[in-house]
Phi, psi and omega in degrees: 000131175280131180290117184244118179235092187305318182296314179297321179295320179295315178298321178296319178299318177296318179299318178295318178297319178296319178297319180296317178298317178298317178298316178296321178296318179296315179300318179299314180298317180293321178293324178297317179296319178296319182296323182294334181268354186263166178219161172061226184301316182297322178297315178299318179298316179295321180297318177297314180297321178296319179296314179297318180294321179298317178297315179297317180296316178301317179296315181295322177295318179298316178297320179296313179298320178295319179295317178297317180298313179300318180298310185284322187270330185243308186295306185301309180300315181289324180292322176298322176296317177301315181293324177296316178298315179300314181302319184277333186243002184302308183300319180298313180294320179299313180296319178298319178294320177301315178299315181298316181296322181291331186250004182221160176213099179204189182299319181295320178300316180298321179292321177296315179301317180299314180298316182291317179295321180299320178294316184293339178283346181285159175289165186304318181300314180289325178298327182268349182291128187298325180291323178291314178300324181297322178297313180293318179304312181296320178298311181295319180299317179296314180296320177294325178292328176294321178295316180296324180288332178288326185285000000 
């Protein structure tokens, strides 16, 4: 199982986007200084490049702000609710899945075993990490709901 921590991955994505915007701003400033020292054809070439870079920079800043807004306004509130649910119902779902695995043998059982075994293969820190547990919790909850719908 690949350790998946959505909040951390989202934050990392924002960090990478911020670095890219900073890099573009630095490039823009350096290109502007070169353009100020240039004349004729080279100046025209730099102006075109500055215009294209300015458009690209504006777009990247807009995307970054949208990503931050989405993270703070939508992702975090709903994700915190998910984690609260996982925290309160994880043990119950885990036990229910264990019971089902012990008394049945089918495709759903195999998928449950895989999810549970994948978690148990992780080191202790990841096994106890709420985001990792949440991934397994959602998988087991979904699989158990499929079993309930079959009955």
